[in-house]
mmCIF file of the N, C-alpha and C atoms, coordinates in Angstrom:
data_MODEL
# 
_entry.id   MODEL 
# 
loop_
_atom_site.group_PDB 
_atom_site.id 
_atom_site.type_symbol 
_atom_site.label_atom_id 
_atom_site.label_alt_id 
_atom_site.label_comp_id 
_atom_site.label_asym_id 
_atom_site.label_entity_id 
_atom_site.label_seq_id 
_atom_site.pdbx_PDB_ins_code 
_atom_site.Cartn_x 
_atom_site.Cartn_y 
_atom_site.Cartn_z 
_atom_site.occupancy 
_atom_site.B_iso_or_equiv 
_atom_site.pdbx_formal_charge 
_atom_site.auth_seq_id 
_atom_site.auth_comp_id 
_atom_site.auth_asym_id 
_atom_site.auth_atom_id 
_atom_site.pdbx_PDB_model_num 
ATOM 1   N N  . UNK A 1 1  ? 107.713 72.160  138.155 1.00 0.00 ? 1  UNK A N  1 
ATOM 2   C CA . UNK A 1 1  ? 107.242 73.269  136.981 1.00 0.00 ? 1  UNK A CA 1 
ATOM 3   C C  . UNK A 1 1  ? 107.476 74.612  137.259 1.00 0.00 ? 1  UNK A C  1 
ATOM 4   N N  . UNK A 1 2  ? 108.075 75.016  136.252 1.00 0.00 ? 2  UNK A N  1 
ATOM 5   C CA . UNK A 1 2  ? 108.192 76.667  136.325 1.00 0.00 ? 2  UNK A CA 1 
ATOM 6   C C  . UNK A 1 2  ? 107.586 77.108  135.247 1.00 0.00 ? 2  UNK A C  1 
ATOM 7   N N  . UNK A 1 3  ? 106.489 78.264  135.788 1.00 0.00 ? 3  UNK A N  1 
ATOM 8   C CA . UNK A 1 3  ? 105.798 78.873  134.808 1.00 0.00 ? 3  UNK A CA 1 
ATOM 9   C C  . UNK A 1 3  ? 106.394 80.364  134.961 1.00 0.00 ? 3  UNK A C  1 
ATOM 10  N N  . UNK A 1 4  ? 106.434 81.091  133.664 1.00 0.00 ? 4  UNK A N  1 
ATOM 11  C CA . UNK A 1 4  ? 106.318 82.342  133.493 1.00 0.00 ? 4  UNK A CA 1 
ATOM 12  C C  . UNK A 1 4  ? 105.154 83.436  133.791 1.00 0.00 ? 4  UNK A C  1 
ATOM 13  N N  . UNK A 1 5  ? 105.649 84.434  134.167 1.00 0.00 ? 5  UNK A N  1 
ATOM 14  C CA . UNK A 1 5  ? 104.451 85.664  134.558 1.00 0.00 ? 5  UNK A CA 1 
ATOM 15  C C  . UNK A 1 5  ? 103.112 85.413  133.284 1.00 0.00 ? 5  UNK A C  1 
ATOM 16  N N  . UNK A 1 6  ? 103.490 85.234  132.153 1.00 0.00 ? 6  UNK A N  1 
ATOM 17  C CA . UNK A 1 6  ? 102.715 85.168  130.569 1.00 0.00 ? 6  UNK A CA 1 
ATOM 18  C C  . UNK A 1 6  ? 101.784 83.944  131.028 1.00 0.00 ? 6  UNK A C  1 
ATOM 19  N N  . UNK A 1 7  ? 102.663 82.993  131.258 1.00 0.00 ? 7  UNK A N  1 
ATOM 20  C CA . UNK A 1 7  ? 101.794 81.571  131.497 1.00 0.00 ? 7  UNK A CA 1 
ATOM 21  C C  . UNK A 1 7  ? 100.855 81.299  132.797 1.00 0.00 ? 7  UNK A C  1 
ATOM 22  N N  . UNK A 1 8  ? 101.416 82.125  134.042 1.00 0.00 ? 8  UNK A N  1 
ATOM 23  C CA . UNK A 1 8  ? 100.376 82.491  135.281 1.00 0.00 ? 8  UNK A CA 1 
ATOM 24  C C  . UNK A 1 8  ? 99.082  82.811  134.632 1.00 0.00 ? 8  UNK A C  1 
ATOM 25  N N  . UNK A 1 9  ? 99.433  84.130  133.735 1.00 0.00 ? 9  UNK A N  1 
ATOM 26  C CA . UNK A 1 9  ? 98.041  84.998  133.697 1.00 0.00 ? 9  UNK A CA 1 
ATOM 27  C C  . UNK A 1 9  ? 97.607  83.920  132.346 1.00 0.00 ? 9  UNK A C  1 
ATOM 28  N N  . UNK A 1 10 ? 98.092  83.386  131.504 1.00 0.00 ? 10 UNK A N  1 
ATOM 29  C CA . UNK A 1 10 ? 97.135  82.020  130.554 1.00 0.00 ? 10 UNK A CA 1 
ATOM 30  C C  . UNK A 1 10 ? 95.950  81.339  131.604 1.00 0.00 ? 10 UNK A C  1 
ATOM 31  N N  . UNK A 1 11 ? 96.476  80.484  132.401 1.00 0.00 ? 11 UNK A N  1 
ATOM 32  C CA . UNK A 1 11 ? 96.205  79.651  133.376 1.00 0.00 ? 11 UNK A CA 1 
ATOM 33  C C  . UNK A 1 11 ? 95.263  80.637  134.242 1.00 0.00 ? 11 UNK A C  1 
ATOM 34  N N  . UNK A 1 12 ? 95.490  81.411  134.639 1.00 0.00 ? 12 UNK A N  1 
ATOM 35  C CA . UNK A 1 12 ? 94.330  82.208  135.700 1.00 0.00 ? 12 UNK A CA 1 
ATOM 36  C C  . UNK A 1 12 ? 93.241  82.171  134.632 1.00 0.00 ? 12 UNK A C  1 
ATOM 37  N N  . UNK A 1 13 ? 93.212  82.939  133.449 1.00 0.00 ? 13 UNK A N  1 
ATOM 38  C CA . UNK A 1 13 ? 92.059  83.285  132.494 1.00 0.00 ? 13 UNK A CA 1 
ATOM 39  C C  . UNK A 1 13 ? 91.178  82.030  132.107 1.00 0.00 ? 13 UNK A C  1 
ATOM 40  N N  . UNK A 1 14 ? 92.451  80.667  131.970 1.00 0.00 ? 14 UNK A N  1 
ATOM 41  C CA . UNK A 1 14 ? 91.537  79.277  131.536 1.00 0.00 ? 14 UNK A CA 1 
ATOM 42  C C  . UNK A 1 14 ? 90.645  78.846  132.753 1.00 0.00 ? 14 UNK A C  1 
ATOM 43  N N  . UNK A 1 15 ? 91.449  79.092  133.598 1.00 0.00 ? 15 UNK A N  1 
ATOM 44  C CA . UNK A 1 15 ? 90.563  78.606  135.113 1.00 0.00 ? 15 UNK A CA 1 
ATOM 45  C C  . UNK A 1 15 ? 89.699  78.988  135.359 1.00 0.00 ? 15 UNK A C  1 
ATOM 46  N N  . UNK A 1 16 ? 89.720  80.743  135.277 1.00 0.00 ? 16 UNK A N  1 
ATOM 47  C CA . UNK A 1 16 ? 88.692  81.527  135.750 1.00 0.00 ? 16 UNK A CA 1 
ATOM 48  C C  . UNK A 1 16 ? 87.294  80.892  134.689 1.00 0.00 ? 16 UNK A C  1 
ATOM 49  N N  . UNK A 1 17 ? 87.323  80.986  133.408 1.00 0.00 ? 17 UNK A N  1 
ATOM 50  C CA . UNK A 1 17 ? 86.176  80.818  132.722 1.00 0.00 ? 17 UNK A CA 1 
ATOM 51  C C  . UNK A 1 17 ? 85.571  79.396  133.196 1.00 0.00 ? 17 UNK A C  1 
ATOM 52  N N  . UNK A 1 18 ? 86.497  78.621  133.241 1.00 0.00 ? 18 UNK A N  1 
ATOM 53  C CA . UNK A 1 18 ? 86.074  77.015  133.840 1.00 0.00 ? 18 UNK A CA 1 
ATOM 54  C C  . UNK A 1 18 ? 85.231  77.248  134.843 1.00 0.00 ? 18 UNK A C  1 
ATOM 55  N N  . UNK A 1 19 ? 85.604  77.727  135.649 1.00 0.00 ? 19 UNK A N  1 
ATOM 56  C CA . UNK A 1 19 ? 84.943  78.011  137.038 1.00 0.00 ? 19 UNK A CA 1 
ATOM 57  C C  . UNK A 1 19 ? 83.829  78.841  137.044 1.00 0.00 ? 19 UNK A C  1 
ATOM 58  N N  . UNK A 1 20 ? 83.826  80.024  136.272 1.00 0.00 ? 20 UNK A N  1 
ATOM 59  C CA . UNK A 1 20 ? 82.706  80.912  136.009 1.00 0.00 ? 20 UNK A CA 1 
ATOM 60  C C  . UNK A 1 20 ? 81.458  80.260  135.407 1.00 0.00 ? 20 UNK A C  1 
ATOM 61  N N  . UNK A 1 21 ? 81.759  79.132  134.662 1.00 0.00 ? 21 UNK A N  1 
ATOM 62  C CA . UNK A 1 21 ? 81.083  78.295  133.578 1.00 0.00 ? 21 UNK A CA 1 
ATOM 63  C C  . UNK A 1 21 ? 80.422  77.391  134.349 1.00 0.00 ? 21 UNK A C  1 
ATOM 64  N N  . UNK A 1 22 ? 81.028  77.262  135.725 1.00 0.00 ? 22 UNK A N  1 
ATOM 65  C CA . UNK A 1 22 ? 80.531  75.546  136.772 1.00 0.00 ? 22 UNK A CA 1 
ATOM 66  C C  . UNK A 1 22 ? 79.915  76.237  137.689 1.00 0.00 ? 22 UNK A C  1 
ATOM 67  N N  . UNK A 1 23 ? 78.836  76.001  138.318 1.00 0.00 ? 23 UNK A N  1 
ATOM 68  C CA . UNK A 1 23 ? 78.268  76.660  139.709 1.00 0.00 ? 23 UNK A CA 1 
ATOM 69  C C  . UNK A 1 23 ? 78.594  75.368  141.016 1.00 0.00 ? 23 UNK A C  1 
ATOM 70  N N  . UNK A 1 24 ? 78.762  74.240  140.189 1.00 0.00 ? 24 UNK A N  1 
ATOM 71  C CA . UNK A 1 24 ? 79.573  73.013  141.157 1.00 0.00 ? 24 UNK A CA 1 
ATOM 72  C C  . UNK A 1 24 ? 81.228  73.675  140.969 1.00 0.00 ? 24 UNK A C  1 
ATOM 73  N N  . UNK A 1 25 ? 81.905  74.030  140.013 1.00 0.00 ? 25 UNK A N  1 
ATOM 74  C CA . UNK A 1 25 ? 83.218  74.365  140.400 1.00 0.00 ? 25 UNK A CA 1 
ATOM 75  C C  . UNK A 1 25 ? 83.640  75.694  141.119 1.00 0.00 ? 25 UNK A C  1 
ATOM 76  N N  . UNK A 1 26 ? 82.833  76.252  141.030 1.00 0.00 ? 26 UNK A N  1 
ATOM 77  C CA . UNK A 1 26 ? 82.657  77.971  141.680 1.00 0.00 ? 26 UNK A CA 1 
ATOM 78  C C  . UNK A 1 26 ? 82.284  77.113  143.269 1.00 0.00 ? 26 UNK A C  1 
ATOM 79  N N  . UNK A 1 27 ? 81.555  76.531  143.421 1.00 0.00 ? 27 UNK A N  1 
ATOM 80  C CA . UNK A 1 27 ? 81.131  76.116  144.835 1.00 0.00 ? 27 UNK A CA 1 
ATOM 81  C C  . UNK A 1 27 ? 82.792  75.474  145.354 1.00 0.00 ? 27 UNK A C  1 
ATOM 82  N N  . UNK A 1 28 ? 83.191  74.414  145.065 1.00 0.00 ? 28 UNK A N  1 
ATOM 83  C CA . UNK A 1 28 ? 84.455  73.579  145.039 1.00 0.00 ? 28 UNK A CA 1 
ATOM 84  C C  . UNK A 1 28 ? 85.582  74.759  145.448 1.00 0.00 ? 28 UNK A C  1 
ATOM 85  N N  . UNK A 1 29 ? 85.510  76.248  144.606 1.00 0.00 ? 29 UNK A N  1 
ATOM 86  C CA . UNK A 1 29 ? 86.610  76.734  144.698 1.00 0.00 ? 29 UNK A CA 1 
ATOM 87  C C  . UNK A 1 29 ? 86.392  77.732  146.007 1.00 0.00 ? 29 UNK A C  1 
ATOM 88  N N  . UNK A 1 30 ? 85.147  77.985  145.949 1.00 0.00 ? 30 UNK A N  1 
ATOM 89  C CA . UNK A 1 30 ? 85.269  78.607  147.406 1.00 0.00 ? 30 UNK A CA 1 
ATOM 90  C C  . UNK A 1 30 ? 85.663  78.151  148.285 1.00 0.00 ? 30 UNK A C  1 
ATOM 91  N N  . UNK A 1 31 ? 85.240  76.936  148.530 1.00 0.00 ? 31 UNK A N  1 
ATOM 92  C CA . UNK A 1 31 ? 85.422  75.954  149.676 1.00 0.00 ? 31 UNK A CA 1 
ATOM 93  C C  . UNK A 1 31 ? 86.758  75.492  149.708 1.00 0.00 ? 31 UNK A C  1 
ATOM 94  N N  . UNK A 1 32 ? 87.407  75.005  148.727 1.00 0.00 ? 32 UNK A N  1 
ATOM 95  C CA . UNK A 1 32 ? 88.819  74.399  148.504 1.00 0.00 ? 32 UNK A CA 1 
ATOM 96  C C  . UNK A 1 32 ? 89.607  74.986  147.532 1.00 0.00 ? 32 UNK A C  1 
ATOM 97  N N  . UNK A 1 33 ? 90.085  76.344  147.594 1.00 0.00 ? 33 UNK A N  1 
ATOM 98  C CA . UNK A 1 33 ? 90.598  76.902  146.518 1.00 0.00 ? 33 UNK A CA 1 
ATOM 99  C C  . UNK A 1 33 ? 91.726  76.061  145.795 1.00 0.00 ? 33 UNK A C  1 
ATOM 100 N N  . UNK A 1 34 ? 92.896  75.648  146.394 1.00 0.00 ? 34 UNK A N  1 
ATOM 101 C CA . UNK A 1 34 ? 94.358  74.933  146.206 1.00 0.00 ? 34 UNK A CA 1 
ATOM 102 C C  . UNK A 1 34 ? 93.499  73.728  145.736 1.00 0.00 ? 34 UNK A C  1 
ATOM 103 N N  . UNK A 1 35 ? 92.616  73.190  146.232 1.00 0.00 ? 35 UNK A N  1 
ATOM 104 C CA . UNK A 1 35 ? 92.586  71.652  146.117 1.00 0.00 ? 35 UNK A CA 1 
ATOM 105 C C  . UNK A 1 35 ? 91.695  71.654  144.430 1.00 0.00 ? 35 UNK A C  1 
ATOM 106 N N  . UNK A 1 36 ? 90.945  72.676  144.446 1.00 0.00 ? 36 UNK A N  1 
ATOM 107 C CA . UNK A 1 36 ? 89.986  72.642  143.096 1.00 0.00 ? 36 UNK A CA 1 
ATOM 108 C C  . UNK A 1 36 ? 90.624  72.953  142.033 1.00 0.00 ? 36 UNK A C  1 
ATOM 109 N N  . UNK A 1 37 ? 92.129  73.916  142.322 1.00 0.00 ? 37 UNK A N  1 
ATOM 110 C CA . UNK A 1 37 ? 92.864  74.247  141.416 1.00 0.00 ? 37 UNK A CA 1 
ATOM 111 C C  . UNK A 1 37 ? 93.733  73.418  140.527 1.00 0.00 ? 37 UNK A C  1 
ATOM 112 N N  . UNK A 1 38 ? 94.313  72.157  141.660 1.00 0.00 ? 38 UNK A N  1 
ATOM 113 C CA . UNK A 1 38 ? 94.924  71.318  141.584 1.00 0.00 ? 38 UNK A CA 1 
ATOM 114 C C  . UNK A 1 38 ? 94.747  70.475  140.625 1.00 0.00 ? 38 UNK A C  1 
ATOM 115 N N  . UNK A 1 39 ? 93.206  70.182  141.071 1.00 0.00 ? 39 UNK A N  1 
ATOM 116 C CA . UNK A 1 39 ? 92.599  69.070  140.198 1.00 0.00 ? 39 UNK A CA 1 
ATOM 117 C C  . UNK A 1 39 ? 92.348  69.787  138.816 1.00 0.00 ? 39 UNK A C  1 
ATOM 118 N N  . UNK A 1 40 ? 91.926  70.658  138.720 1.00 0.00 ? 40 UNK A N  1 
ATOM 119 C CA . UNK A 1 40 ? 91.740  71.485  137.278 1.00 0.00 ? 40 UNK A CA 1 
ATOM 120 C C  . UNK A 1 40 ? 93.207  71.242  136.282 1.00 0.00 ? 40 UNK A C  1 
ATOM 121 N N  . UNK A 1 41 ? 93.992  71.692  137.402 1.00 0.00 ? 41 UNK A N  1 
ATOM 122 C CA . UNK A 1 41 ? 95.527  71.797  136.374 1.00 0.00 ? 41 UNK A CA 1 
ATOM 123 C C  . UNK A 1 41 ? 95.822  70.257  136.192 1.00 0.00 ? 41 UNK A C  1 
ATOM 124 N N  . UNK A 1 42 ? 95.507  69.328  137.018 1.00 0.00 ? 42 UNK A N  1 
ATOM 125 C CA . UNK A 1 42 ? 96.144  67.698  137.118 1.00 0.00 ? 42 UNK A CA 1 
ATOM 126 C C  . UNK A 1 42 ? 97.641  67.892  137.061 1.00 0.00 ? 42 UNK A C  1 
ATOM 127 N N  . UNK A 1 43 ? 97.972  68.878  138.057 1.00 0.00 ? 43 UNK A N  1 
ATOM 128 C CA . UNK A 1 43 ? 98.932  68.738  138.627 1.00 0.00 ? 43 UNK A CA 1 
ATOM 129 C C  . UNK A 1 43 ? 99.630  69.483  139.998 1.00 0.00 ? 43 UNK A C  1 
ATOM 130 N N  . UNK A 1 44 ? 100.566 68.861  140.733 1.00 0.00 ? 44 UNK A N  1 
ATOM 131 C CA . UNK A 1 44 ? 100.389 69.502  141.606 1.00 0.00 ? 44 UNK A CA 1 
ATOM 132 C C  . UNK A 1 44 ? 101.638 70.457  141.859 1.00 0.00 ? 44 UNK A C  1 
ATOM 133 N N  . UNK A 1 45 ? 101.367 71.527  141.962 1.00 0.00 ? 45 UNK A N  1 
ATOM 134 C CA . UNK A 1 45 ? 102.162 73.181  141.980 1.00 0.00 ? 45 UNK A CA 1 
ATOM 135 C C  . UNK A 1 45 ? 102.849 73.012  143.778 1.00 0.00 ? 45 UNK A C  1 
ATOM 136 N N  . UNK A 1 46 ? 103.908 73.932  143.446 1.00 0.00 ? 46 UNK A N  1 
ATOM 137 C CA . UNK A 1 46 ? 104.578 74.296  144.625 1.00 0.00 ? 46 UNK A CA 1 
ATOM 138 C C  . UNK A 1 46 ? 103.488 75.583  145.117 1.00 0.00 ? 46 UNK A C  1 
ATOM 139 N N  . UNK A 1 47 ? 103.327 75.585  146.786 1.00 0.00 ? 47 UNK A N  1 
ATOM 140 C CA . UNK A 1 47 ? 102.167 76.410  147.289 1.00 0.00 ? 47 UNK A CA 1 
ATOM 141 C C  . UNK A 1 47 ? 102.476 77.542  147.057 1.00 0.00 ? 47 UNK A C  1 
ATOM 142 N N  . UNK A 1 48 ? 103.570 78.515  146.789 1.00 0.00 ? 48 UNK A N  1 
ATOM 143 C CA . UNK A 1 48 ? 103.918 79.630  146.329 1.00 0.00 ? 48 UNK A CA 1 
ATOM 144 C C  . UNK A 1 48 ? 103.533 79.909  144.883 1.00 0.00 ? 48 UNK A C  1 
ATOM 145 N N  . UNK A 1 49 ? 103.514 78.881  144.280 1.00 0.00 ? 49 UNK A N  1 
ATOM 146 C CA . UNK A 1 49 ? 102.930 79.332  142.805 1.00 0.00 ? 49 UNK A CA 1 
ATOM 147 C C  . UNK A 1 49 ? 100.959 78.816  142.651 1.00 0.00 ? 49 UNK A C  1 
ATOM 148 N N  . UNK A 1 50 ? 100.827 78.580  143.571 1.00 0.00 ? 50 UNK A N  1 
ATOM 149 C CA . UNK A 1 50 ? 99.501  77.994  143.394 1.00 0.00 ? 50 UNK A CA 1 
ATOM 150 C C  . UNK A 1 50 ? 98.831  78.977  144.256 1.00 0.00 ? 50 UNK A C  1 
ATOM 151 N N  . UNK A 1 51 ? 99.282  79.384  145.044 1.00 0.00 ? 51 UNK A N  1 
ATOM 152 C CA . UNK A 1 51 ? 98.584  80.642  145.776 1.00 0.00 ? 51 UNK A CA 1 
ATOM 153 C C  . UNK A 1 51 ? 98.600  81.949  145.136 1.00 0.00 ? 51 UNK A C  1 
ATOM 154 N N  . UNK A 1 52 ? 99.600  81.915  144.120 1.00 0.00 ? 52 UNK A N  1 
ATOM 155 C CA . UNK A 1 52 ? 99.418  83.210  142.774 1.00 0.00 ? 52 UNK A CA 1 
ATOM 156 C C  . UNK A 1 52 ? 98.488  82.899  142.551 1.00 0.00 ? 52 UNK A C  1 
ATOM 157 N N  . UNK A 1 53 ? 98.246  81.850  141.609 1.00 0.00 ? 53 UNK A N  1 
ATOM 158 C CA . UNK A 1 53 ? 97.095  81.147  141.028 1.00 0.00 ? 53 UNK A CA 1 
ATOM 159 C C  . UNK A 1 53 ? 95.597  81.836  141.305 1.00 0.00 ? 53 UNK A C  1 
ATOM 160 N N  . UNK A 1 54 ? 95.487  80.954  142.614 1.00 0.00 ? 54 UNK A N  1 
ATOM 161 C CA . UNK A 1 54 ? 94.240  81.269  143.504 1.00 0.00 ? 54 UNK A CA 1 
ATOM 162 C C  . UNK A 1 54 ? 93.905  82.918  143.978 1.00 0.00 ? 54 UNK A C  1 
ATOM 163 N N  . UNK A 1 55 ? 94.906  83.489  144.042 1.00 0.00 ? 55 UNK A N  1 
ATOM 164 C CA . UNK A 1 55 ? 94.713  84.773  143.862 1.00 0.00 ? 55 UNK A CA 1 
ATOM 165 C C  . UNK A 1 55 ? 94.158  85.805  142.513 1.00 0.00 ? 55 UNK A C  1 
ATOM 166 N N  . UNK A 1 56 ? 94.975  85.163  141.762 1.00 0.00 ? 56 UNK A N  1 
ATOM 167 C CA . UNK A 1 56 ? 94.646  85.980  140.608 1.00 0.00 ? 56 UNK A CA 1 
ATOM 168 C C  . UNK A 1 56 ? 92.951  85.461  139.568 1.00 0.00 ? 56 UNK A C  1 
ATOM 169 N N  . UNK A 1 57 ? 92.959  84.284  140.154 1.00 0.00 ? 57 UNK A N  1 
ATOM 170 C CA . UNK A 1 57 ? 91.608  83.866  139.820 1.00 0.00 ? 57 UNK A CA 1 
ATOM 171 C C  . UNK A 1 57 ? 90.571  84.441  140.356 1.00 0.00 ? 57 UNK A C  1 
ATOM 172 N N  . UNK A 1 58 ? 90.675  84.595  142.261 1.00 0.00 ? 58 UNK A N  1 
ATOM 173 C CA . UNK A 1 58 ? 89.682  85.414  142.770 1.00 0.00 ? 58 UNK A CA 1 
ATOM 174 C C  . UNK A 1 58 ? 89.809  86.809  142.689 1.00 0.00 ? 58 UNK A C  1 
ATOM 175 N N  . UNK A 1 59 ? 90.745  87.203  142.208 1.00 0.00 ? 59 UNK A N  1 
ATOM 176 C CA . UNK A 1 59 ? 90.470  88.993  141.456 1.00 0.00 ? 59 UNK A CA 1 
ATOM 177 C C  . UNK A 1 59 ? 90.206  89.209  140.224 1.00 0.00 ? 59 UNK A C  1 
ATOM 178 N N  . UNK A 1 60 ? 90.256  87.882  139.336 1.00 0.00 ? 60 UNK A N  1 
ATOM 179 C CA . UNK A 1 60 ? 89.552  87.739  138.119 1.00 0.00 ? 60 UNK A CA 1 
ATOM 180 C C  . UNK A 1 60 ? 88.013  87.656  138.002 1.00 0.00 ? 60 UNK A C  1 
ATOM 181 N N  . UNK A 1 61 ? 87.713  86.815  138.946 1.00 0.00 ? 61 UNK A N  1 
ATOM 182 C CA . UNK A 1 61 ? 85.987  86.666  139.486 1.00 0.00 ? 61 UNK A CA 1 
ATOM 183 C C  . UNK A 1 61 ? 85.601  87.796  139.815 1.00 0.00 ? 61 UNK A C  1 
ATOM 184 N N  . UNK A 1 62 ? 86.200  88.387  140.973 1.00 0.00 ? 62 UNK A N  1 
ATOM 185 C CA . UNK A 1 62 ? 85.472  89.486  141.271 1.00 0.00 ? 62 UNK A CA 1 
ATOM 186 C C  . UNK A 1 62 ? 85.634  90.491  140.398 1.00 0.00 ? 62 UNK A C  1 
ATOM 187 N N  . UNK A 1 63 ? 86.527  90.949  139.580 1.00 0.00 ? 63 UNK A N  1 
ATOM 188 C CA . UNK A 1 63 ? 86.386  91.931  138.828 1.00 0.00 ? 63 UNK A CA 1 
ATOM 189 C C  . UNK A 1 63 ? 85.449  91.501  137.554 1.00 0.00 ? 63 UNK A C  1 
ATOM 190 N N  . UNK A 1 64 ? 85.641  90.491  137.233 1.00 0.00 ? 64 UNK A N  1 
ATOM 191 C CA . UNK A 1 64 ? 84.175  89.844  135.992 1.00 0.00 ? 64 UNK A CA 1 
ATOM 192 C C  . UNK A 1 64 ? 82.762  90.453  137.065 1.00 0.00 ? 64 UNK A C  1 
ATOM 193 N N  . UNK A 1 65 ? 82.620  89.856  137.733 1.00 0.00 ? 65 UNK A N  1 
ATOM 194 C CA . UNK A 1 65 ? 81.151  90.127  138.457 1.00 0.00 ? 65 UNK A CA 1 
ATOM 195 C C  . UNK A 1 65 ? 81.020  91.489  138.558 1.00 0.00 ? 65 UNK A C  1 
ATOM 196 N N  . UNK A 1 66 ? 81.833  92.292  139.037 1.00 0.00 ? 66 UNK A N  1 
ATOM 197 C CA . UNK A 1 66 ? 81.895  93.700  139.139 1.00 0.00 ? 66 UNK A CA 1 
ATOM 198 C C  . UNK A 1 66 ? 81.282  94.326  138.078 1.00 0.00 ? 66 UNK A C  1 
ATOM 199 N N  . UNK A 1 67 ? 81.855  94.158  136.452 1.00 0.00 ? 67 UNK A N  1 
ATOM 200 C CA . UNK A 1 67 ? 81.702  94.464  135.371 1.00 0.00 ? 67 UNK A CA 1 
ATOM 201 C C  . UNK A 1 67 ? 80.567  93.999  135.153 1.00 0.00 ? 67 UNK A C  1 
ATOM 202 N N  . UNK A 1 68 ? 80.017  92.718  135.037 1.00 0.00 ? 68 UNK A N  1 
ATOM 203 C CA . UNK A 1 68 ? 78.371  92.280  135.186 1.00 0.00 ? 68 UNK A CA 1 
ATOM 204 C C  . UNK A 1 68 ? 77.720  93.175  135.622 1.00 0.00 ? 68 UNK A C  1 
ATOM 205 N N  . UNK A 1 69 ? 77.711  93.268  136.812 1.00 0.00 ? 69 UNK A N  1 
ATOM 206 C CA . UNK A 1 69 ? 77.009  94.361  137.547 1.00 0.00 ? 69 UNK A CA 1 
ATOM 207 C C  . UNK A 1 69 ? 76.759  95.671  137.209 1.00 0.00 ? 69 UNK A C  1 
ATOM 208 N N  . UNK A 1 70 ? 77.843  96.193  136.735 1.00 0.00 ? 70 UNK A N  1 
ATOM 209 C CA . UNK A 1 70 ? 77.844  97.623  136.287 1.00 0.00 ? 70 UNK A CA 1 
ATOM 210 C C  . UNK A 1 70 ? 77.030  97.579  134.892 1.00 0.00 ? 70 UNK A C  1 
ATOM 211 N N  . UNK A 1 71 ? 77.611  96.521  133.928 1.00 0.00 ? 71 UNK A N  1 
ATOM 212 C CA . UNK A 1 71 ? 76.872  96.866  132.765 1.00 0.00 ? 71 UNK A CA 1 
ATOM 213 C C  . UNK A 1 71 ? 75.256  96.399  132.634 1.00 0.00 ? 71 UNK A C  1 
ATOM 214 N N  . UNK A 1 72 ? 74.764  95.761  133.723 1.00 0.00 ? 72 UNK A N  1 
ATOM 215 C CA . UNK A 1 72 ? 73.449  95.671  133.838 1.00 0.00 ? 72 UNK A CA 1 
ATOM 216 C C  . UNK A 1 72 ? 72.699  96.993  134.705 1.00 0.00 ? 72 UNK A C  1 
ATOM 217 N N  . UNK A 1 73 ? 73.646  97.658  135.136 1.00 0.00 ? 73 UNK A N  1 
ATOM 218 C CA . UNK A 1 73 ? 72.865  99.022  135.956 1.00 0.00 ? 73 UNK A CA 1 
ATOM 219 C C  . UNK A 1 73 ? 73.261  99.975  134.761 1.00 0.00 ? 73 UNK A C  1 
ATOM 220 N N  . UNK A 1 74 ? 73.845  100.088 133.947 1.00 0.00 ? 74 UNK A N  1 
ATOM 221 C CA . UNK A 1 74 ? 73.838  101.324 132.760 1.00 0.00 ? 74 UNK A CA 1 
ATOM 222 C C  . UNK A 1 74 ? 72.636  101.490 132.375 1.00 0.00 ? 74 UNK A C  1 
ATOM 223 N N  . UNK A 1 75 ? 71.787  100.256 131.684 1.00 0.00 ? 75 UNK A N  1 
ATOM 224 C CA . UNK A 1 75 ? 70.522  100.564 131.363 1.00 0.00 ? 75 UNK A CA 1 
ATOM 225 C C  . UNK A 1 75 ? 69.662  101.153 132.033 1.00 0.00 ? 75 UNK A C  1 
ATOM 226 N N  . UNK A 1 76 ? 69.903  101.580 133.158 1.00 0.00 ? 76 UNK A N  1 
ATOM 227 C CA . UNK A 1 76 ? 68.588  101.991 134.052 1.00 0.00 ? 76 UNK A CA 1 
ATOM 228 C C  . UNK A 1 76 ? 69.105  103.638 133.870 1.00 0.00 ? 76 UNK A C  1 
ATOM 229 N N  . UNK A 1 77 ? 70.437  104.419 133.439 1.00 0.00 ? 77 UNK A N  1 
ATOM 230 C CA . UNK A 1 77 ? 70.558  105.605 133.470 1.00 0.00 ? 77 UNK A CA 1 
ATOM 231 C C  . UNK A 1 77 ? 70.232  106.029 131.734 1.00 0.00 ? 77 UNK A C  1 
ATOM 232 N N  . UNK A 1 78 ? 70.026  105.081 130.873 1.00 0.00 ? 78 UNK A N  1 
ATOM 233 C CA . UNK A 1 78 ? 69.958  105.527 129.613 1.00 0.00 ? 78 UNK A CA 1 
ATOM 234 C C  . UNK A 1 78 ? 68.666  106.428 129.870 1.00 0.00 ? 78 UNK A C  1 
ATOM 235 N N  . UNK A 1 79 ? 69.033  107.386 128.896 1.00 0.00 ? 79 UNK A N  1 
ATOM 236 C CA . UNK A 1 79 ? 67.757  108.256 128.590 1.00 0.00 ? 79 UNK A CA 1 
ATOM 237 C C  . UNK A 1 79 ? 66.833  108.124 127.737 1.00 0.00 ? 79 UNK A C  1 
ATOM 238 N N  . UNK A 1 80 ? 65.470  108.395 127.954 1.00 0.00 ? 80 UNK A N  1 
ATOM 239 C CA . UNK A 1 80 ? 64.439  107.729 127.224 1.00 0.00 ? 80 UNK A CA 1 
ATOM 240 C C  . UNK A 1 80 ? 63.903  108.941 126.164 1.00 0.00 ? 80 UNK A C  1 
# 
C-alpha cells in the first residue's frame, strides 16, 4: 500500500483522535505503538511507513497535550 504525504497526515489525524479519546488505546499505544496502529488501520504496512505514522501520532499527541496545558494555564494570568 502506497500512501502519499497528505494521506499519511490524514491517517495521523484520524488515529490521534481515536487514541486521545480512549484511555485503553492510549495505554496500548504507549506499550506497543506499531501493533496498536496496525490494529487500528486493519492493515499490515511496511515498517518504514508505520514508523512515520507512529512518530507523527506521538508528536501530535504531545503537541495537543501541551496546547491543552497552556490553554488551562492562560486563565491564571487574566487580569481581574
